[in-house]
LUMLUMDREN-2810 file (N, C-alpha, C; in Angstrom, 1 decimal):
<atoms>
<atom><aa>X</aa><ch>A</ch><at>N</at><xx>-6.1</xx><yy>-12.7</yy><zz>7.5</zz></atom>
<atom><aa>X</aa><ch>A</ch><at>CA</at><xx>-6.5</xx><yy>-11.8</yy><zz>8.5</zz></atom>
<atom><aa>X</aa><ch>A</ch><at>C</at><xx>-6.4</xx><yy>-10.4</yy><zz>7.8</zz></atom>
<atom><aa>X</aa><ch>A</ch><at>N</at><xx>-7.5</xx><yy>-9.6</yy><zz>8.0</zz></atom>
<atom><aa>X</aa><ch>A</ch><at>CA</at><xx>-7.5</xx><yy>-8.3</yy><zz>7.5</zz></atom>
<atom><aa>X</aa><ch>A</ch><at>C</at><xx>-7.4</xx><yy>-7.2</yy><zz>8.6</zz></atom>
<atom><aa>X</aa><ch>A</ch><at>N</at><xx>-6.6</xx><yy>-6.2</yy><zz>8.3</zz></atom>
<atom><aa>X</aa><ch>A</ch><at>CA</at><xx>-6.4</xx><yy>-5.1</yy><zz>9.2</zz></atom>
<atom><aa>X</aa><ch>A</ch><at>C</at><xx>-7.0</xx><yy>-3.9</yy><zz>8.7</zz></atom>
<atom><aa>X</aa><ch>A</ch><at>N</at><xx>-7.8</xx><yy>-3.2</yy><zz>9.6</zz></atom>
<atom><aa>X</aa><ch>A</ch><at>CA</at><xx>-8.4</xx><yy>-2.0</yy><zz>9.2</zz></atom>
<atom><aa>X</aa><ch>A</ch><at>C</at><xx>-7.5</xx><yy>-0.8</yy><zz>9.6</zz></atom>
<atom><aa>X</aa><ch>A</ch><at>N</at><xx>-7.1</xx><yy>0.1</yy><zz>8.7</zz></atom>
<atom><aa>X</aa><ch>A</ch><at>CA</at><xx>-6.3</xx><yy>1.2</yy><zz>9.1</zz></atom>
<atom><aa>X</aa><ch>A</ch><at>C</at><xx>-7.2</xx><yy>2.4</yy><zz>9.1</zz></atom>
<atom><aa>X</aa><ch>A</ch><at>N</at><xx>-7.1</xx><yy>3.1</yy><zz>10.3</zz></atom>
<atom><aa>X</aa><ch>A</ch><at>CA</at><xx>-7.9</xx><yy>4.3</yy><zz>10.5</zz></atom>
<atom><aa>X</aa><ch>A</ch><at>C</at><xx>-7.0</xx><yy>5.5</yy><zz>10.4</zz></atom>
<atom><aa>X</aa><ch>A</ch><at>N</at><xx>-7.4</xx><yy>6.5</yy><zz>9.6</zz></atom>
<atom><aa>X</aa><ch>A</ch><at>CA</at><xx>-6.6</xx><yy>7.7</yy><zz>9.5</zz></atom>
<atom><aa>X</aa><ch>A</ch><at>C</at><xx>-7.4</xx><yy>8.8</yy><zz>10.2</zz></atom>
<atom><aa>X</aa><ch>A</ch><at>N</at><xx>-6.8</xx><yy>9.4</yy><zz>11.2</zz></atom>
<atom><aa>X</aa><ch>A</ch><at>CA</at><xx>-7.4</xx><yy>10.5</yy><zz>12.0</zz></atom>
<atom><aa>X</aa><ch>A</ch><at>C</at><xx>-6.8</xx><yy>11.8</yy><zz>11.5</zz></atom>
<atom><aa>X</aa><ch>A</ch><at>N</at><xx>-7.6</xx><yy>12.8</yy><zz>11.3</zz></atom>
<atom><aa>X</aa><ch>A</ch><at>CA</at><xx>-7.1</xx><yy>14.1</yy><zz>11.0</zz></atom>
<atom><aa>X</aa><ch>A</ch><at>C</at><xx>-7.0</xx><yy>14.9</yy><zz>12.3</zz></atom>
<atom><aa>X</aa><ch>A</ch><at>N</at><xx>-5.8</xx><yy>15.5</yy><zz>12.5</zz></atom>
<atom><aa>X</aa><ch>A</ch><at>CA</at><xx>-5.6</xx><yy>16.3</yy><zz>13.7</zz></atom>
<atom><aa>X</aa><ch>A</ch><at>C</at><xx>-6.4</xx><yy>17.6</yy><zz>13.6</zz></atom>
<atom><aa>X</aa><ch>A</ch><at>N</at><xx>-7.4</xx><yy>17.6</yy><zz>14.5</zz></atom>
<atom><aa>X</aa><ch>A</ch><at>CA</at><xx>-8.3</xx><yy>18.8</yy><zz>14.5</zz></atom>
<atom><aa>X</aa><ch>A</ch><at>C</at><xx>-8.0</xx><yy>19.7</yy><zz>15.7</zz></atom>
<atom><aa>X</aa><ch>A</ch><at>N</at><xx>-6.9</xx><yy>19.5</yy><zz>16.4</zz></atom>
<atom><aa>X</aa><ch>A</ch><at>CA</at><xx>-6.6</xx><yy>20.3</yy><zz>17.5</zz></atom>
<atom><aa>X</aa><ch>A</ch><at>C</at><xx>-6.0</xx><yy>21.7</yy><zz>17.0</zz></atom>
<atom><aa>X</aa><ch>A</ch><at>N</at><xx>-6.9</xx><yy>22.7</yy><zz>17.1</zz></atom>
<atom><aa>X</aa><ch>A</ch><at>CA</at><xx>-6.5</xx><yy>24.0</yy><zz>16.7</zz></atom>
<atom><aa>X</aa><ch>A</ch><at>C</at><xx>-6.3</xx><yy>24.9</yy><zz>17.9</zz></atom>
<atom><aa>X</aa><ch>A</ch><at>N</at><xx>-5.7</xx><yy>24.4</yy><zz>18.9</zz></atom>
<atom><aa>X</aa><ch>A</ch><at>CA</at><xx>-5.5</xx><yy>25.1</yy><zz>20.2</zz></atom>
<atom><aa>X</aa><ch>A</ch><at>C</at><xx>-4.6</xx><yy>26.4</yy><zz>20.1</zz></atom>
<atom><aa>X</aa><ch>A</ch><at>N</at><xx>-3.7</xx><yy>26.5</yy><zz>19.1</zz></atom>
<atom><aa>X</aa><ch>A</ch><at>CA</at><xx>-2.9</xx><yy>27.6</yy><zz>19.0</zz></atom>
<atom><aa>X</aa><ch>A</ch><at>C</at><xx>-3.4</xx><yy>28.7</yy><zz>18.0</zz></atom>
<atom><aa>X</aa><ch>A</ch><at>N</at><xx>-4.5</xx><yy>28.4</yy><zz>17.3</zz></atom>
<atom><aa>X</aa><ch>A</ch><at>CA</at><xx>-5.1</xx><yy>29.4</yy><zz>16.4</zz></atom>
<atom><aa>X</aa><ch>A</ch><at>C</at><xx>-5.5</xx><yy>30.6</yy><zz>17.1</zz></atom>
<atom><aa>X</aa><ch>A</ch><at>N</at><xx>-5.2</xx><yy>31.8</yy><zz>16.5</zz></atom>
<atom><aa>X</aa><ch>A</ch><at>CA</at><xx>-5.6</xx><yy>33.1</yy><zz>17.1</zz></atom>
<atom><aa>X</aa><ch>A</ch><at>C</at><xx>-4.6</xx><yy>33.6</yy><zz>18.1</zz></atom>
<atom><aa>X</aa><ch>A</ch><at>N</at><xx>-3.5</xx><yy>32.9</yy><zz>18.5</zz></atom>
<atom><aa>X</aa><ch>A</ch><at>CA</at><xx>-2.6</xx><yy>33.3</yy><zz>19.5</zz></atom>
<atom><aa>X</aa><ch>A</ch><at>C</at><xx>-1.5</xx><yy>34.3</yy><zz>18.9</zz></atom>
<atom><aa>X</aa><ch>A</ch><at>N</at><xx>-1.3</xx><yy>34.3</yy><zz>17.6</zz></atom>
<atom><aa>X</aa><ch>A</ch><at>CA</at><xx>-0.3</xx><yy>35.1</yy><zz>17.0</zz></atom>
<atom><aa>X</aa><ch>A</ch><at>C</at><xx>-0.9</xx><yy>35.9</yy><zz>15.8</zz></atom>
<atom><aa>X</aa><ch>A</ch><at>N</at><xx>-1.4</xx><yy>37.1</yy><zz>16.1</zz></atom>
<atom><aa>X</aa><ch>A</ch><at>CA</at><xx>-2.0</xx><yy>37.9</yy><zz>15.0</zz></atom>
<atom><aa>X</aa><ch>A</ch><at>C</at><xx>-1.1</xx><yy>39.1</yy><zz>14.7</zz></atom>
<atom><aa>X</aa><ch>A</ch><at>N</at><xx>-0.8</xx><yy>39.3</yy><zz>13.4</zz></atom>
<atom><aa>X</aa><ch>A</ch><at>CA</at><xx>0.1</xx><yy>40.4</yy><zz>13.1</zz></atom>
<atom><aa>X</aa><ch>A</ch><at>C</at><xx>-0.8</xx><yy>41.7</yy><zz>12.9</zz></atom>
<atom><aa>X</aa><ch>A</ch><at>N</at><xx>-0.1</xx><yy>42.8</yy><zz>12.6</zz></atom>
<atom><aa>X</aa><ch>A</ch><at>CA</at><xx>-0.7</xx><yy>44.1</yy><zz>12.6</zz></atom>
<atom><aa>X</aa><ch>A</ch><at>C</at><xx>-1.8</xx><yy>44.2</yy><zz>11.5</zz></atom>
<atom><aa>X</aa><ch>A</ch><at>N</at><xx>-1.6</xx><yy>43.3</yy><zz>10.5</zz></atom>
<atom><aa>X</aa><ch>A</ch><at>CA</at><xx>-2.6</xx><yy>43.3</yy><zz>9.4</zz></atom>
<atom><aa>X</aa><ch>A</ch><at>C</at><xx>-3.8</xx><yy>42.3</yy><zz>9.6</zz></atom>
<atom><aa>X</aa><ch>A</ch><at>N</at><xx>-3.8</xx><yy>41.7</yy><zz>10.8</zz></atom>
<atom><aa>X</aa><ch>A</ch><at>CA</at><xx>-4.9</xx><yy>40.8</yy><zz>11.1</zz></atom>
<atom><aa>X</aa><ch>A</ch><at>C</at><xx>-4.7</xx><yy>39.4</yy><zz>10.7</zz></atom>
<atom><aa>X</aa><ch>A</ch><at>N</at><xx>-3.5</xx><yy>39.0</yy><zz>10.1</zz></atom>
<atom><aa>X</aa><ch>A</ch><at>CA</at><xx>-3.2</xx><yy>37.7</yy><zz>9.7</zz></atom>
<atom><aa>X</aa><ch>A</ch><at>C</at><xx>-2.9</xx><yy>36.8</yy><zz>10.9</zz></atom>
<atom><aa>X</aa><ch>A</ch><at>N</at><xx>-3.4</xx><yy>35.6</yy><zz>10.9</zz></atom>
<atom><aa>X</aa><ch>A</ch><at>CA</at><xx>-3.1</xx><yy>34.6</yy><zz>11.9</zz></atom>
<atom><aa>X</aa><ch>A</ch><at>C</at><xx>-1.9</xx><yy>33.9</yy><zz>11.6</zz></atom>
<atom><aa>X</aa><ch>A</ch><at>N</at><xx>-0.8</xx><yy>34.1</yy><zz>12.4</zz></atom>
<atom><aa>X</aa><ch>A</ch><at>CA</at><xx>0.5</xx><yy>33.5</yy><zz>12.2</zz></atom>
<atom><aa>X</aa><ch>A</ch><at>C</at><xx>0.7</xx><yy>32.3</yy><zz>13.1</zz></atom>
<atom><aa>X</aa><ch>A</ch><at>N</at><xx>-0.4</xx><yy>31.9</yy><zz>13.8</zz></atom>
<atom><aa>X</aa><ch>A</ch><at>CA</at><xx>-0.2</xx><yy>30.8</yy><zz>14.7</zz></atom>
<atom><aa>X</aa><ch>A</ch><at>C</at><xx>-0.1</xx><yy>29.4</yy><zz>14.0</zz></atom>
<atom><aa>X</aa><ch>A</ch><at>N</at><xx>0.5</xx><yy>28.5</yy><zz>14.7</zz></atom>
<atom><aa>X</aa><ch>A</ch><at>CA</at><xx>0.6</xx><yy>27.1</yy><zz>14.1</zz></atom>
<atom><aa>X</aa><ch>A</ch><at>C</at><xx>-0.8</xx><yy>26.5</yy><zz>14.1</zz></atom>
<atom><aa>X</aa><ch>A</ch><at>N</at><xx>-1.1</xx><yy>25.7</yy><zz>13.1</zz></atom>
<atom><aa>X</aa><ch>A</ch><at>CA</at><xx>-2.5</xx><yy>25.2</yy><zz>12.9</zz></atom>
<atom><aa>X</aa><ch>A</ch><at>C</at><xx>-2.9</xx><yy>24.1</yy><zz>13.8</zz></atom>
<atom><aa>X</aa><ch>A</ch><at>N</at><xx>-1.9</xx><yy>23.5</yy><zz>14.5</zz></atom>
<atom><aa>X</aa><ch>A</ch><at>CA</at><xx>-2.3</xx><yy>22.4</yy><zz>15.4</zz></atom>
<atom><aa>X</aa><ch>A</ch><at>C</at><xx>-1.3</xx><yy>22.1</yy><zz>16.4</zz></atom>
<atom><aa>X</aa><ch>A</ch><at>N</at><xx>-1.6</xx><yy>21.3</yy><zz>17.4</zz></atom>
<atom><aa>X</aa><ch>A</ch><at>CA</at><xx>-0.7</xx><yy>21.0</yy><zz>18.5</zz></atom>
<atom><aa>X</aa><ch>A</ch><at>C</at><xx>0.6</xx><yy>20.3</yy><zz>18.1</zz></atom>
<atom><aa>X</aa><ch>A</ch><at>N</at><xx>0.5</xx><yy>19.5</yy><zz>17.0</zz></atom>
<atom><aa>X</aa><ch>A</ch><at>CA</at><xx>1.6</xx><yy>18.8</yy><zz>16.5</zz></atom>
<atom><aa>X</aa><ch>A</ch><at>C</at><xx>2.7</xx><yy>19.7</yy><zz>16.1</zz></atom>
<atom><aa>X</aa><ch>A</ch><at>N</at><xx>2.3</xx><yy>20.8</yy><zz>15.3</zz></atom>
<atom><aa>X</aa><ch>A</ch><at>CA</at><xx>3.3</xx><yy>21.7</yy><zz>14.8</zz></atom>
<atom><aa>X</aa><ch>A</ch><at>C</at><xx>3.9</xx><yy>22.6</yy><zz>16.0</zz></atom>
<atom><aa>X</aa><ch>A</ch><at>N</at><xx>3.1</xx><yy>22.9</yy><zz>17.0</zz></atom>
<atom><aa>X</aa><ch>A</ch><at>CA</at><xx>3.6</xx><yy>23.5</yy><zz>18.2</zz></atom>
<atom><aa>X</aa><ch>A</ch><at>C</at><xx>4.7</xx><yy>22.7</yy><zz>18.8</zz></atom>
<atom><aa>X</aa><ch>A</ch><at>N</at><xx>4.4</xx><yy>21.4</yy><zz>19.0</zz></atom>
<atom><aa>X</aa><ch>A</ch><at>CA</at><xx>5.4</xx><yy>20.5</yy><zz>19.6</zz></atom>
<atom><aa>X</aa><ch>A</ch><at>C</at><xx>6.7</xx><yy>20.4</yy><zz>18.8</zz></atom>
<atom><aa>X</aa><ch>A</ch><at>N</at><xx>6.5</xx><yy>20.3</yy><zz>17.4</zz></atom>
<atom><aa>X</aa><ch>A</ch><at>CA</at><xx>7.7</xx><yy>20.2</yy><zz>16.5</zz></atom>
<atom><aa>X</aa><ch>A</ch><at>C</at><xx>8.6</xx><yy>21.4</yy><zz>16.6</zz></atom>
<atom><aa>X</aa><ch>A</ch><at>N</at><xx>7.9</xx><yy>22.6</yy><zz>16.7</zz></atom>
<atom><aa>X</aa><ch>A</ch><at>CA</at><xx>8.7</xx><yy>23.9</yy><zz>16.8</zz></atom>
<atom><aa>X</aa><ch>A</ch><at>C</at><xx>9.4</xx><yy>24.0</yy><zz>18.1</zz></atom>
<atom><aa>X</aa><ch>A</ch><at>N</at><xx>8.7</xx><yy>23.5</yy><zz>19.2</zz></atom>
<atom><aa>X</aa><ch>A</ch><at>CA</at><xx>9.4</xx><yy>23.5</yy><zz>20.5</zz></atom>
<atom><aa>X</aa><ch>A</ch><at>C</at><xx>10.6</xx><yy>22.7</yy><zz>20.5</zz></atom>
<atom><aa>X</aa><ch>A</ch><at>N</at><xx>10.6</xx><yy>21.5</yy><zz>19.8</zz></atom>
<atom><aa>X</aa><ch>A</ch><at>CA</at><xx>11.8</xx><yy>20.7</yy><zz>19.7</zz></atom>
<atom><aa>X</aa><ch>A</ch><at>C</at><xx>12.8</xx><yy>21.3</yy><zz>18.8</zz></atom>
<atom><aa>X</aa><ch>A</ch><at>N</at><xx>12.4</xx><yy>21.9</yy><zz>17.7</zz></atom>
<atom><aa>X</aa><ch>A</ch><at>CA</at><xx>13.3</xx><yy>22.6</yy><zz>16.8</zz></atom>
<atom><aa>X</aa><ch>A</ch><at>C</at><xx>14.0</xx><yy>23.8</yy><zz>17.6</zz></atom>
<atom><aa>X</aa><ch>A</ch><at>N</at><xx>13.3</xx><yy>24.5</yy><zz>18.4</zz></atom>
<atom><aa>X</aa><ch>A</ch><at>CA</at><xx>13.9</xx><yy>25.6</yy><zz>19.1</zz></atom>
<atom><aa>X</aa><ch>A</ch><at>C</at><xx>14.9</xx><yy>25.1</yy><zz>20.1</zz></atom>
<atom><aa>X</aa><ch>A</ch><at>N</at><xx>14.8</xx><yy>23.9</yy><zz>20.7</zz></atom>
<atom><aa>X</aa><ch>A</ch><at>CA</at><xx>15.8</xx><yy>23.4</yy><zz>21.6</zz></atom>
<atom><aa>X</aa><ch>A</ch><at>C</at><xx>17.1</xx><yy>23.2</yy><zz>20.8</zz></atom>
<atom><aa>X</aa><ch>A</ch><at>N</at><xx>17.0</xx><yy>22.7</yy><zz>19.6</zz></atom>
<atom><aa>X</aa><ch>A</ch><at>CA</at><xx>18.2</xx><yy>22.5</yy><zz>18.8</zz></atom>
<atom><aa>X</aa><ch>A</ch><at>C</at><xx>18.8</xx><yy>23.8</yy><zz>18.4</zz></atom>
<atom><aa>X</aa><ch>A</ch><at>N</at><xx>17.9</xx><yy>24.7</yy><zz>18.0</zz></atom>
<atom><aa>X</aa><ch>A</ch><at>CA</at><xx>18.4</xx><yy>26.1</yy><zz>17.5</zz></atom>
<atom><aa>X</aa><ch>A</ch><at>C</at><xx>19.1</xx><yy>26.8</yy><zz>18.7</zz></atom>
<atom><aa>X</aa><ch>A</ch><at>N</at><xx>18.6</xx><yy>26.6</yy><zz>19.9</zz></atom>
<atom><aa>X</aa><ch>A</ch><at>CA</at><xx>19.3</xx><yy>27.3</yy><zz>21.0</zz></atom>
<atom><aa>X</aa><ch>A</ch><at>C</at><xx>20.7</xx><yy>26.7</yy><zz>21.2</zz></atom>
<atom><aa>X</aa><ch>A</ch><at>N</at><xx>20.8</xx><yy>25.4</yy><zz>21.1</zz></atom>
<atom><aa>X</aa><ch>A</ch><at>CA</at><xx>22.1</xx><yy>24.8</yy><zz>21.3</zz></atom>
<atom><aa>X</aa><ch>A</ch><at>C</at><xx>23.1</xx><yy>25.2</yy><zz>20.2</zz></atom>
<atom><aa>X</aa><ch>A</ch><at>N</at><xx>22.6</xx><yy>25.5</yy><zz>19.0</zz></atom>
<atom><aa>X</aa><ch>A</ch><at>CA</at><xx>23.4</xx><yy>25.9</yy><zz>17.9</zz></atom>
<atom><aa>X</aa><ch>A</ch><at>C</at><xx>23.6</xx><yy>27.4</yy><zz>17.8</zz></atom>
<atom><aa>X</aa><ch>A</ch><at>N</at><xx>22.9</xx><yy>28.1</yy><zz>18.6</zz></atom>
<atom><aa>X</aa><ch>A</ch><at>CA</at><xx>23.0</xx><yy>29.6</yy><zz>18.6</zz></atom>
<atom><aa>X</aa><ch>A</ch><at>C</at><xx>22.3</xx><yy>30.2</yy><zz>17.5</zz></atom>
<atom><aa>X</aa><ch>A</ch><at>N</at><xx>21.3</xx><yy>29.6</yy><zz>17.0</zz></atom>
<atom><aa>X</aa><ch>A</ch><at>CA</at><xx>20.5</xx><yy>30.1</yy><zz>15.9</zz></atom>
<atom><aa>X</aa><ch>A</ch><at>C</at><xx>19.2</xx><yy>30.7</yy><zz>16.4</zz></atom>
<atom><aa>X</aa><ch>A</ch><at>N</at><xx>18.5</xx><yy>31.4</yy><zz>15.4</zz></atom>
<atom><aa>X</aa><ch>A</ch><at>CA</at><xx>17.2</xx><yy>32.0</yy><zz>15.8</zz></atom>
<atom><aa>X</aa><ch>A</ch><at>C</at><xx>16.2</xx><yy>31.0</yy><zz>16.2</zz></atom>
<atom><aa>X</aa><ch>A</ch><at>N</at><xx>15.3</xx><yy>31.4</yy><zz>17.0</zz></atom>
<atom><aa>X</aa><ch>A</ch><at>CA</at><xx>14.1</xx><yy>30.6</yy><zz>17.5</zz></atom>
<atom><aa>X</aa><ch>A</ch><at>C</at><xx>12.9</xx><yy>31.0</yy><zz>16.7</zz></atom>
<atom><aa>X</aa><ch>A</ch><at>N</at><xx>12.0</xx><yy>30.1</yy><zz>16.5</zz></atom>
<atom><aa>X</aa><ch>A</ch><at>CA</at><xx>10.7</xx><yy>30.3</yy><zz>15.8</zz></atom>
<atom><aa>X</aa><ch>A</ch><at>C</at><xx>9.6</xx><yy>30.3</yy><zz>16.8</zz></atom>
<atom><aa>X</aa><ch>A</ch><at>N</at><xx>8.7</xx><yy>31.3</yy><zz>16.6</zz></atom>
<atom><aa>X</aa><ch>A</ch><at>CA</at><xx>7.5</xx><yy>31.3</yy><zz>17.5</zz></atom>
<atom><aa>X</aa><ch>A</ch><at>C</at><xx>6.2</xx><yy>31.3</yy><zz>16.7</zz></atom>
<atom><aa>X</aa><ch>A</ch><at>N</at><xx>6.3</xx><yy>31.5</yy><zz>15.4</zz></atom>
<atom><aa>X</aa><ch>A</ch><at>CA</at><xx>5.1</xx><yy>31.5</yy><zz>14.5</zz></atom>
<atom><aa>X</aa><ch>A</ch><at>C</at><xx>5.6</xx><yy>31.5</yy><zz>13.1</zz></atom>
<atom><aa>X</aa><ch>A</ch><at>N</at><xx>4.7</xx><yy>31.6</yy><zz>12.2</zz></atom>
<atom><aa>X</aa><ch>A</ch><at>CA</at><xx>5.0</xx><yy>31.5</yy><zz>10.7</zz></atom>
<atom><aa>X</aa><ch>A</ch><at>C</at><xx>5.4</xx><yy>32.9</yy><zz>10.2</zz></atom>
<atom><aa>X</aa><ch>A</ch><at>N</at><xx>5.4</xx><yy>33.9</yy><zz>11.0</zz></atom>
<atom><aa>X</aa><ch>A</ch><at>CA</at><xx>5.8</xx><yy>35.2</yy><zz>10.5</zz></atom>
<atom><aa>X</aa><ch>A</ch><at>C</at><xx>7.3</xx><yy>35.3</yy><zz>10.4</zz></atom>
<atom><aa>X</aa><ch>A</ch><at>N</at><xx>7.8</xx><yy>36.5</yy><zz>9.8</zz></atom>
<atom><aa>X</aa><ch>A</ch><at>CA</at><xx>9.2</xx><yy>36.7</yy><zz>9.7</zz></atom>
<atom><aa>X</aa><ch>A</ch><at>C</at><xx>9.6</xx><yy>37.9</yy><zz>10.4</zz></atom>
<atom><aa>X</aa><ch>A</ch><at>N</at><xx>10.8</xx><yy>38.0</yy><zz>10.9</zz></atom>
<atom><aa>X</aa><ch>A</ch><at>CA</at><xx>11.3</xx><yy>39.2</yy><zz>11.5</zz></atom>
<atom><aa>X</aa><ch>A</ch><at>C</at><xx>12.7</xx><yy>39.4</yy><zz>10.8</zz></atom>
<atom><aa>X</aa><ch>A</ch><at>N</at><xx>12.7</xx><yy>40.3</yy><zz>9.8</zz></atom>
<atom><aa>X</aa><ch>A</ch><at>CA</at><xx>13.9</xx><yy>40.5</yy><zz>9.1</zz></atom>
<atom><aa>X</aa><ch>A</ch><at>C</at><xx>14.8</xx><yy>41.5</yy><zz>9.9</zz></atom>
<atom><aa>X</aa><ch>A</ch><at>N</at><xx>16.1</xx><yy>41.3</yy><zz>9.9</zz></atom>
<atom><aa>X</aa><ch>A</ch><at>CA</at><xx>17.0</xx><yy>42.3</yy><zz>10.5</zz></atom>
<atom><aa>X</aa><ch>A</ch><at>C</at><xx>18.4</xx><yy>42.1</yy><zz>9.8</zz></atom>
<atom><aa>X</aa><ch>A</ch><at>N</at><xx>19.2</xx><yy>43.2</yy><zz>9.8</zz></atom>
<atom><aa>X</aa><ch>A</ch><at>CA</at><xx>20.5</xx><yy>43.1</yy><zz>9.2</zz></atom>
<atom><aa>X</aa><ch>A</ch><at>C</at><xx>21.5</xx><yy>42.3</yy><zz>10.0</zz></atom>
<atom><aa>X</aa><ch>A</ch><at>N</at><xx>22.2</xx><yy>41.5</yy><zz>9.3</zz></atom>
<atom><aa>X</aa><ch>A</ch><at>CA</at><xx>23.2</xx><yy>40.6</yy><zz>10.0</zz></atom>
<atom><aa>X</aa><ch>A</ch><at>C</at><xx>24.6</xx><yy>41.1</yy><zz>9.7</zz></atom>
<atom><aa>X</aa><ch>A</ch><at>N</at><xx>25.6</xx><yy>40.5</yy><zz>10.4</zz></atom>
<atom><aa>X</aa><ch>A</ch><at>CA</at><xx>27.0</xx><yy>40.9</yy><zz>10.2</zz></atom>
<atom><aa>X</aa><ch>A</ch><at>C</at><xx>27.6</xx><yy>40.3</yy><zz>8.9</zz></atom>
<atom><aa>X</aa><ch>A</ch><at>N</at><xx>26.9</xx><yy>39.3</yy><zz>8.4</zz></atom>
<atom><aa>X</aa><ch>A</ch><at>CA</at><xx>27.3</xx><yy>38.7</yy><zz>7.1</zz></atom>
<atom><aa>X</aa><ch>A</ch><at>C</at><xx>26.4</xx><yy>37.5</yy><zz>6.7</zz></atom>
<atom><aa>X</aa><ch>A</ch><at>N</at><xx>26.7</xx><yy>36.9</yy><zz>5.6</zz></atom>
<atom><aa>X</aa><ch>A</ch><at>CA</at><xx>25.8</xx><yy>35.9</yy><zz>5.1</zz></atom>
<atom><aa>X</aa><ch>A</ch><at>C</at><xx>26.0</xx><yy>34.5</yy><zz>5.9</zz></atom>
<atom><aa>X</aa><ch>A</ch><at>N</at><xx>27.0</xx><yy>34.4</yy><zz>6.6</zz></atom>
<atom><aa>X</aa><ch>A</ch><at>CA</at><xx>27.2</xx><yy>33.1</yy><zz>7.4</zz></atom>
<atom><aa>X</aa><ch>A</ch><at>C</at><xx>26.9</xx><yy>33.2</yy><zz>8.8</zz></atom>
<atom><aa>X</aa><ch>A</ch><at>N</at><xx>26.2</xx><yy>34.2</yy><zz>9.3</zz></atom>
<atom><aa>X</aa><ch>A</ch><at>CA</at><xx>25.8</xx><yy>34.4</yy><zz>10.7</zz></atom>
<atom><aa>X</aa><ch>A</ch><at>C</at><xx>24.4</xx><yy>34.9</yy><zz>10.9</zz></atom>
<atom><aa>X</aa><ch>A</ch><at>N</at><xx>23.9</xx><yy>34.6</yy><zz>12.0</zz></atom>
<atom><aa>X</aa><ch>A</ch><at>CA</at><xx>22.6</xx><yy>35.2</yy><zz>12.4</zz></atom>
<atom><aa>X</aa><ch>A</ch><at>C</at><xx>22.7</xx><yy>36.4</yy><zz>13.4</zz></atom>
<atom><aa>X</aa><ch>A</ch><at>N</at><xx>24.0</xx><yy>36.7</yy><zz>13.7</zz></atom>
<atom><aa>X</aa><ch>A</ch><at>CA</at><xx>24.2</xx><yy>37.8</yy><zz>14.6</zz></atom>
<atom><aa>X</aa><ch>A</ch><at>C</at><xx>23.8</xx><yy>39.2</yy><zz>14.0</zz></atom>
<atom><aa>X</aa><ch>A</ch><at>N</at><xx>23.2</xx><yy>40.0</yy><zz>14.7</zz></atom>
<atom><aa>X</aa><ch>A</ch><at>CA</at><xx>22.7</xx><yy>41.3</yy><zz>14.2</zz></atom>
<atom><aa>X</aa><ch>A</ch><at>C</at><xx>23.9</xx><yy>42.2</yy><zz>14.0</zz></atom>
<atom><aa>X</aa><ch>A</ch><at>N</at><xx>23.8</xx><yy>43.1</yy><zz>13.1</zz></atom>
<atom><aa>X</aa><ch>A</ch><at>CA</at><xx>24.8</xx><yy>44.1</yy><zz>12.9</zz></atom>
<atom><aa>X</aa><ch>A</ch><at>C</at><xx>24.8</xx><yy>45.0</yy><zz>14.1</zz></atom>
<atom><aa>X</aa><ch>A</ch><at>N</at><xx>26.0</xx><yy>45.6</yy><zz>14.4</zz></atom>
<atom><aa>X</aa><ch>A</ch><at>CA</at><xx>26.1</xx><yy>46.5</yy><zz>15.6</zz></atom>
<atom><aa>X</aa><ch>A</ch><at>C</at><xx>25.6</xx><yy>47.8</yy><zz>15.2</zz></atom>
<atom><aa>X</aa><ch>A</ch><at>N</at><xx>24.9</xx><yy>48.4</yy><zz>16.2</zz></atom>
<atom><aa>X</aa><ch>A</ch><at>CA</at><xx>24.3</xx><yy>49.8</yy><zz>16.0</zz></atom>
<atom><aa>X</aa><ch>A</ch><at>C</at><xx>25.4</xx><yy>50.8</yy><zz>16.1</zz></atom>
<atom><aa>X</aa><ch>A</ch><at>N</at><xx>25.3</xx><yy>51.8</yy><zz>15.3</zz></atom>
<atom><aa>X</aa><ch>A</ch><at>CA</at><xx>26.3</xx><yy>53.0</yy><zz>15.4</zz></atom>
<atom><aa>X</aa><ch>A</ch><at>C</at><xx>27.3</xx><yy>52.9</yy><zz>14.5</zz></atom>
</atoms>
């Protein structure tokens, strides 16, 4: 018996163009699978008190130390 394996390429680009930075770069996730994975990752991050992800961009900010994601206090 022979089985035929079909490989489908995920062509769902529904999130493209939703996150554009000031320089015009598209920071959106390339497909629905990555959107789903990041949603699940953010659920775990919320429970751990860690930063959430919304795109491939970065938001740098000063922290209280190397072992925390808490921002430094102003003033």
